[in-house]
C-alpha positions in Angstrom: -10.7 -16.2 1.7 -7.3 -14.8 2.6 -6.8 -11.1 3.4 -5.3 -8.9 0.8 -2.1 -8.8 2.8 -1.9 -12.6 3.0 -2.5 -12.9 -0.7 0.3 -10.5 -1.5 2.7 -12.4 0.9 2.1 -15.6 -1.1 2.7 -13.8 -4.5 5.8 -14.6 -6.5 6.8 -11.6 -8.6 9.1 -11.4 -11.6 12.0 -8.9 -11.7 10.7 -5.7 -13.3 13.3 -6.0 -16.0 11.5 -9.3 -17.1 8.2 -7.4 -17.2 9.7 -4.7 -19.4 11.2 -7.4 -21.6 7.8 -9.0 -22.0 6.7 -5.6 -23.5 9.7 -5.4 -25.7 11.2 -2.3 -23.8 14.9 -2.1 -24.1 17.1 -1.9 -20.9 18.4 1.5 -21.9 15.0 3.1 -21.4 14.6 1.7 -17.8 15.1 3.8 -14.7 14.8 1.2 -11.9 13.5 1.9 -8.4 14.7 -1.4 -6.9 13.6 -4.8 -8.1 9.9 -4.2 -8.5 9.5 -0.8 -10.0 11.0 1.1 -12.9 10.3 4.3 -14.7 10.3 4.0 -18.5 11.9 6.9 -20.3 9.4 8.4 -22.7 12.0 8.1 -25.5 10.9 4.5 -25.7 8.0 5.8 -27.6 10.4 6.9 -30.4 11.2 3.3 -31.1 9.3 1.6 -34.0 5.8 0.8 -32.8 5.6 -3.0 -32.6 1.9 -2.9 -31.8 0.5 -0.5 -34.5 -3.0 -2.0 -34.2 -3.2 -1.8 -30.4 -6.8 -1.4 -29.1 -7.7 0.6 -26.0 -10.3 -0.4 -23.5 -11.9 2.0 -21.0 -13.2 0.8 -17.7 -15.6 3.1 -15.8 -18.5 2.6 -13.3 -21.9 3.5 -12.1 -22.3 6.2 -9.4 -20.0 5.3 -6.4 -21.3 4.2 -3.1 -19.7 3.5 0.3 -19.8 -0.2 -0.5 -17.3 0.3 -3.3 -17.7 -0.7 -7.0 -14.2 -2.1 -7.6 -13.4 -0.3 -10.8 -9.6 -0.6 -10.4 -9.9 -4.2 -9.2 -12.0 -5.0 -12.2 -9.5 -3.3 -14.5 -6.6 -5.4 -13.0 -8.7 -8.6 -13.2 -9.6 -7.9 -16.8 -6.0 -7.4 -17.7 -5.0 -10.7 -16.1 -7.9 -12.4 -17.9 -6.5 -11.2 -21.3 -3.1 -12.6 -20.2 -4.6 -16.0 -19.5 -6.2 -15.9 -22.9 -2.7 -15.5 -24.4 -3.2 -11.9 -25.5 -0.5 -9.2 -25.3 -1.9 -6.8 -22.7 -0.8 -3.8 -20.6 -2.7 -1.8 -18.0 -2.6 2.0 -17.7 -3.8 3.1 -14.2 -3.8 6.2 -12.0 -1.4 6.7 -9.1 -2.9 6.6 -5.6 -3.0 9.8 -3.5 -1.9 9.8 0.1 -5.0 11.7 1.1 -7.5 8.8 0.5 -4.9 6.2 1.4 -4.7 7.7 4.9 -8.3 8.9 4.9 -11.6 7.2 4.0 -11.0 5.3 0.8 -7.8 3.4 1.6 -5.3 2.4 -1.0 -5.9 2.1 -4.8 -4.0 -1.0 -5.9 -6.9 -3.3 -6.3 -7.9 -6.1 -4.0 -8.1 -9.9 -3.5 -6.4 -11.7 -6.4 -6.5 -8.6 -8.6 -3.8 -6.3 -7.2 -0.8 -4.4 -8.5 2.5 -4.8 -6.6 4.3 -3.6 -4.5 1.2 -2.5 -2.7 2.8 -0.5 0.2 5.2 1.4 -2.1 2.6 2.3 -4.7 0.1 3.5 -2.1 2.6 5.5 -0.2 5.5 7.4 -1.9 5.9 5.2 -5.0 8.5 7.0 -7.2 7.9 10.4 -5.8 5.8 11.8 -8.6 3.2 13.4 -6.3 6.0 15.0 -4.2 7.6 16.4 -7.3 4.3 17.8 -8.5 3.6 19.3 -5.0 7.1 20.9 -5.0 6.6 22.4 -8.5 3.2 23.7 -7.6 4.4 25.3 -4.4 7.5 26.8 -6.1 5.1 28.8 -8.2 3.3 30.0 -5.0 6.5 30.9 -3.3 7.8 32.7 -6.4 4.6 34.8 -6.7 4.8 35.9 -3.0 8.5 36.5 -3.3 8.0 38.6 -6.4 5.5 40.8 -4.6 7.8 41.1 -1.5 10.8 42.2 -3.5 9.1 45.2 -5.3 6.4 43.6 -7.4 7.7 44.6 -10.8 4.8 42.8 -12.5 2.4 44.8 -10.5 0.6 41.7 -9.3 -2.6 42.4 -7.4 -2.5 40.2 -4.2 -6.3 40.2 -4.2 -6.4 38.6 -7.7 -3.9 35.8 -7.3 -5.7 32.7 -8.5 -2.9 30.2 -7.8 -3.2 28.1 -4.7 -0.8 25.9 -2.7 -1.3 22.1 -2.6 -0.3 19.1 -0.4 -1.0 15.4 -0.9 -3.0 15.1 2.3 -6.6 15.5 3.4 -6.5 18.7 5.6 -9.7 20.7 5.7 -8.2 23.3 8.0 -6.0 24.5 5.1 -8.8 25.2 2.6 -8.9 28.9 3.4 -6.0 30.5 5.2 -4.4 33.9 5.7 -0.7 34.2 4.5 2.0 36.6 5.5 1.2 37.3 9.1 3.9 38.2 11.6 5.2 41.5 10.4 6.8 43.2 7.5 9.5 40.6 6.9 7.1 37.7 6.7 5.5 38.7 3.4 2.4 40.6 2.3 -0.7 39.5 4.2 -3.4 38.0 1.9 -6.0 35.3 1.7 -5.0 31.9 0.2 -5.5 28.2 0.6 -4.6 24.7 -0.2 -6.0 22.1 -2.6 -5.0 18.4 -2.7 -2.1 17.7 -5.0 -4.2 15.5 -7.4 -6.4 18.6 -8.1 -3.3 20.8 -9.0 -3.1 22.2 -12.5 0.5 20.9 -12.5 -0.8 17.4 -12.0 -3.1 17.9 -15.0 -0.2 19.3 -17.0 2.0 16.3 -16.3 -0.9 14.0 -17.2 -1.6 15.8 -20.5 1.9 16.7 -21.7 3.2 14.7 -24.7 6.9 15.7 -24.3 9.2 17.9 -22.4 8.7 20.7 -24.9 4.9 20.3 -24.4 5.4 20.3 -20.6 7.4 23.5 -20.9 4.8 25.2 -23.1 2.0 24.2 -20.7 3.8 25.4 -17.6 4.6 28.8 -19.3 0.9 29.2 -20.2 -0.3 28.7 -16.6 -2.3 31.6 -15.2 -1.3 32.8 -11.8 -3.3 36.0 -11.4 -3.9 39.5 -12.5 -2.2 42.9 -12.2 -3.8 45.9 -10.6 -4.7 47.0 -14.2 -6.4 43.7 -14.9 -3.7 42.2 -17.1 -3.4 38.4 -16.9 0.0 37.2 -15.6 1.3 33.7 -16.4 4.1 31.5 -15.0 6.4 32.5 -17.9 6.7 36.0 -16.4 8.2 34.6 -13.2 11.3 33.2 -14.8 11.1 29.8 -13.0 10.1 27.5 -15.8 13.5 25.9 -16.0 13.4 25.1 -12.3 9.9 23.7 -12.7 11.1 21.4 -15.5 14.0 20.3 -13.3 11.6 19.3 -10.5 9.4 17.5 -12.9 12.1 15.8 -14.9 11.6 12.3 -13.6 7.9 12.7 -12.8 7.1 12.9 -16.6 8.3 9.3 -17.2 5.6 6.6 -16.6 6.1 4.0 -13.8 6.0 0.3 -14.7 5.0 -2.4 -12.2 3.1 -5.7 -12.4 -0.1 -7.4 -11.2 -0.2 -10.5 -8.9 -0.2 -12.6 -12.1 2.6 -10.8 -13.8 0.5 -8.6 -16.2 2.4 -5.3 -16.9 0.9 -2.1 -15.6 1.9 1.5 -16.1 0.8 3.6 -13.1 1.1 7.3 -13.7 -0.9 10.4 -13.1 -3.5 11.5 -10.5 -6.9 10.4 -9.4 -10.0 12.4 -8.3 -12.2 12.8 -11.3 -14.7 14.6 -9.1 -12.3 17.5 -8.6 -9.8 17.1 -11.4 -9.7 15.5 -14.8 -8.9 12.3 -13.0 -7.2 10.3 -15.8 -3.8 8.6 -15.9 -1.2 10.3 -18.1 -1.4 10.3 -21.9 2.2 9.1 -21.9 1.4 6.1 -19.8 -1.6 5.2 -22.1 0.5 5.7 -25.2 3.3 3.5 -23.6 0.8 0.7 -23.0 -0.6 0.9 -26.5 2.9 1.1 -28.0 4.0 -2.1 -26.4 0.9 -4.3 -26.2 -2.0 -5.4 -28.4 -4.5 -4.5 -25.8 -4.2 -1.5 -23.4 -6.7 -1.3 -20.5 -7.3 2.0 -18.7 -9.8 3.4 -16.1 -11.7 6.6 -15.5 -13.8 7.4 -12.5 -15.4 8.1 -10.1 -18.6 7.3 -12.1 -18.9 7.4 -15.9 -20.6 10.8 -15.6 -17.4 12.3 -14.1 -14.3 10.4 -15.1 -15.3 9.0 -18.4 -16.9 12.2 -19.6 -13.5 14.0 -19.0 -11.7 11.0 -20.5 -13.5 11.5 -23.8 -14.0 15.2 -23.9 -10.5 16.2 -22.6 -8.0 13.3 -22.8 -9.2 11.6 -26.0 -9.7 14.9 -27.7 -6.2 16.1 -26.9 -4.4 12.8 -27.6 -6.5 11.5 -30.5 -7.4 8.4 -28.5 -10.5 6.3 -29.2 -11.3 3.2 -27.0 -12.5 0.1 -28.9 -14.6 -0.9 -25.9 -16.1 0.5 -22.8 -16.7 -1.5 -19.6 -19.2 -0.3 -17.1 -18.7 -1.8 -13.7 -21.5 -2.1 -11.1 -22.3 -4.2 -8.1 -25.4 -5.7 -6.5 -24.6 -3.6 -3.3 -24.4 -0.4 -5.3 -27.6 -0.9 -7.1 -29.4 -1.8 -3.8 -28.2 1.5 -2.3 -29.3 3.4 -5.3 -32.6 1.7 -5.0 -33.0 3.2 -1.5 -31.7 0.4 0.8 -29.9 1.5 4.0 -26.1 1.3 3.6 -25.9 -0.9 6.7 -28.2 -3.5 5.2 -26.6 -3.9 1.8 -25.4 -7.5 2.5 -29.0 -8.6 3.0 -30.5 -10.2 -0.1 -33.3 -8.0 -1.5 -34.3 -8.2 -5.2 -36.8 -5.3 -4.9 -34.1 -2.7 -4.1 -31.9 -4.2 -6.9 -34.7 -3.5 -9.4 -35.2 0.0 -8.1 -31.5 0.7 -8.4 -31.3 -0.3 -12.0 -32.3 3.2 -13.0 -28.8 4.4 -12.0 -27.2 1.8 -14.2 -29.6 2.7 -17.0 -28.5 6.3 -16.9 -24.8 5.4 -17.1 -25.6 3.0 -20.0 -27.3 5.9 -21.8 -24.2 8.1 -21.1 -21.9 5.6 -22.7 -24.1 5.5 -25.9 -24.0 9.3 -26.0 -20.4 9.0 -27.0 -21.3 6.5 -29.7 -20.0 3.6 -27.7 -21.7 0.4 -26.6 -21.0 -0.7 -23.0 -20.2 -4.1 -21.7 -21.8 -4.2 -18.2 -19.5 -6.0 -15.7 -21.0 -7.2 -12.5 -18.2 -7.2 -9.9 -19.4 -10.1 -7.7 -19.2 -10.0 -3.9 -19.4 -13.1 -1.8 -22.8 -12.3 -0.4 -24.5 -11.6 -3.7 -27.4 -14.0 -4.5 -27.9 -15.7 -7.8 -31.4 -14.2 -7.9 -30.1 -10.6 -7.6 -27.5 -11.2 -10.3 -30.0 -12.8 -12.6 -32.2 -9.7 -12.4 -29.3 -7.5 -13.5 -28.2 -9.8 -16.2 -31.7 -10.1 -17.6 -32.3 -6.4 -17.5 -29.0 -5.6 -19.3 -29.4 -8.3 -22.0 -33.1 -7.3 -22.6 -31.8 -3.9 -23.5 -29.5 -5.4 -26.0 -26.2 -4.9 -24.2 -23.4 -7.4 -23.3 -23.3 -8.5 -19.6 -20.6 -10.4 -17.7 -20.3 -11.6 -14.2 -16.7 -11.2 -12.9 -15.2 -13.0 -10.0 -11.7 -11.5 -10.4 -11.5 -10.6 -6.7 -11.6 -14.3 -5.6 -10.2 -15.9 -8.7 -7.9 -13.4 -10.3 -7.7 -13.4 -14.1 -9.5 -16.8 -14.3 -12.6 -15.1 -12.8 -12.7 -12.4 -15.5 -12.5 -14.7 -18.6 -16.2 -14.2 -19.4 -15.7 -10.4 -19.2 -12.6 -10.5 -21.4 -14.4 -12.5 -24.0 -17.3 -10.1 -24.0 -14.9 -7.1 -24.3 -13.1 -8.6 -27.3 -16.5 -9.3 -28.9 -17.6 -5.6 -28.3 -14.3 -4.3 -29.8 -15.0 -6.0 -33.1 -17.9 -3.6 -33.7 -16.4 -0.4 -32.4 -17.4 3.0 -33.8 -15.5 6.3 -33.5 -16.4 8.2 -30.4 -18.4 11.4 -30.7 -17.6 14.3 -28.3 -20.3 15.5 -26.1 -19.9 19.1 -27.3 -17.9 21.1 -29.8 -15.1 23.4 -28.5 -16.5 26.3 -30.5 -19.6 26.4 -28.4 -19.9 29.0 -25.6 -18.7 28.0 -22.2 -22.3 28.3 -20.8 -23.6 25.9 -23.6 -20.8 23.4 -22.9 -21.6 23.4 -19.2 -25.3 23.0 -19.8 -24.7 20.2 -22.3 -22.7 18.1 -19.8 -25.1 18.8 -16.9 -28.1 17.9 -18.9 -26.7 15.0 -21.0 -24.5 13.3 -18.4 -26.2 14.2 -15.1 -29.8 14.5 -16.2 -30.2 18.0 -14.9 -33.2 20.1 -15.8 -31.1 23.3 -15.9 -28.0 25.1 -14.7 -27.7 28.2 -12.5 -24.7 30.5 -12.4 -23.8 32.5 -9.2 -22.6 36.1 -9.6 -19.1 34.9 -8.9 -19.3 32.4 -11.8 -20.6 35.1 -14.1 -17.6 37.3 -13.2 -15.4 34.3 -13.9 -17.0 33.9 -17.3 -16.1 37.5 -18.2 -12.4 36.7 -17.3 -12.5 33.7 -19.6 -13.9 35.8 -22.4 -11.4 38.5 -21.9 -8.6 35.9 -22.0 -10.1 34.5 -25.2 -10.1 31.0 -23.8 -13.8 30.2 -24.4 -12.7 27.4 -26.8 -11.2 25.3 -24.1 -13.0 22.0 -22.9 -14.5 22.1 -19.5 -13.7 20.0 -16.4 -16.6 19.9 -14.0 -16.0 19.4 -10.3 -19.0 17.8 -8.8 -20.1 15.5 -5.9 -19.1 11.9 -7.0 -21.8 10.1 -4.9 -24.7 11.4 -7.0 -25.6 12.2 -10.6 -26.6 15.6 -9.3 -24.5 18.1 -7.4 -26.2 17.1 -4.2 -24.2 14.2 -2.7 -27.3 12.8 -0.9 -29.4 12.2 -4.0 -28.9 8.6 -5.0 -30.5 6.6 -7.9 -31.4 8.7 -10.9 -32.4 12.2 -9.7 -34.7 14.2 -11.9 -35.9 17.8 -12.1 -32.8 19.1 -10.3 -30.7 22.2 -11.1 -26.9 22.3 -11.0 -25.4 25.4 -9.4 -22.1 26.6 -10.9 -20.3 28.7 -8.3 -16.9 29.3 -9.8 -15.0 28.8 -13.1 -11.2 28.5 -12.8 -8.9 29.0 -15.8 -6.3 26.2 -16.2 -4.8 27.6 -19.4 -1.6 25.4 -19.0 -3.6 22.2 -18.7 -5.9 23.4 -21.4 -9.3 23.3 -19.8 -11.7 25.3 -17.6 -12.5 23.9 -14.1 -16.2 24.4 -13.3 -16.9 24.1 -9.6 -20.5 23.1 -8.8 -22.5 22.8 -5.6 -20.5 22.6 -2.4 -17.6 20.5 -3.9 -14.2 21.1 -2.3 -10.8 20.6 -3.9 -9.3 19.7 -0.5 -11.0 16.7 1.1 -11.1 16.2 4.9 -10.3 13.1 6.9 -13.2 11.0 8.3 -13.7 10.4 12.0 -11.9 7.1 11.9 -9.2 7.6 9.1 -7.4 4.7 7.6 -4.2 6.1 9.0 -5.3 4.7 12.4 -4.9 1.2 11.1 -1.5 1.4 9.5 1.6 0.1 11.4 5.3 -0.4 10.7 6.5 -3.7 12.1 10.0 -4.3 13.5 11.0 -6.2 10.3 10.2 -3.1 8.2 6.9 -4.5 6.9 4.0 -2.0 6.7 0.6 -3.4 7.4 -2.9 -1.9 7.4 -2.8 -0.5 3.8 -5.6 -1.7 1.7 
């Protein structure tokens, strides 16, 4: 098998204008970034909808493991399979963050014969959306500190500033910092910190905004802190909303690229469903549905994190309802959830596969909780045995669910034909999704519902800090907002070391942050951090720029 880089070198791409033409997008709406990338102006959505009966497919996965489940790769391969079947299809994916690209995870453009192109540009700076969001976020931070420095007419209490700076890089040393050191002219000393850009509320606002007017409204409603008297202070009081909109002008428009096989793909919005809502933008999803009969999107990490937020936040806000749900798993992942050492996962072992099925079963149950029926996709690796795969297929089919083995990594769209056919079959009997909770329920009840129903928790405990946060939410009269739980992605519990299907555990809620502009409450559990750190041997050590301008080592 060729390497990802070698496969990309052999690819013959179409001009991005041809890809847009395939979707019926007029040239006047294109904002090209060279031959291979273009933004599509959101005004294209105002044109008559030539795909009024477009169906949305959601791809999610079982609990992630170091072996990788290949959710994005499966999404890309599935889209290519629809193209091979002669169907009109468009993907709607999330943008990669530089943090994991240079850290532990690597890039997020797929792999093998199921990749989106151009790999290096998408994984690095792409069209600058992350940089624009970083700049907008940090303008708010700068404006807050500047306001305090120049007299503090809003009476902002530096001890109660809730707005944090961000950067699109894994840097654990910036999680907690002290600002304003160095004397009177350097600002007012106070504690602060950095989150990663993907976890910024500005990222969520861009992903959930439906128009520039909606973007403006959400930015104005963003909470930055409290006054000495306890009054809430929002971005609108700083007088910088116009500048924020200027910084985000281009970032709001979705980005169009293509797969190795020429399937259109909108890539727009941030990842990290463990510390953010983790979905691609509503506008990108709408753009895909507006211009194709089938739109395929993804939500992760596991279904318990990304897909729950997809349904309870994104679908609720945008009136979306997927016709089918694909649940991706692998033999390796199930073996690890069954207790097998991560260094032995390539060894054939049917016993550990059987034990790991309990993790798959929990995610299947989670899908049905939303009134959806999953199609289980086995993303095949070269060292998977037929006996191991047969166990999974038999288990899923005995439960009455559709199962498909997918070889999209080695075969591209041709390897995902069985999966595409099963998805189309499932879409014929789709029922409206049912939210996990009602917005009118108390915040505590909503948190308990998600923790018990999605994670399998026995109960939820709230720290004293979380209880104080609840009082703030009640005082702001924002209890009706949906919740966005930040939790360890490698476990159904809030303990990252518990694999399989943990039972009789308690989830600890340590903080609740108000994201009034985005329109949800961020619930921090366990020891989850919103600024990751780099591993001992980061992916950045493998990236090189050759003399001919080619970048290698990104995967």
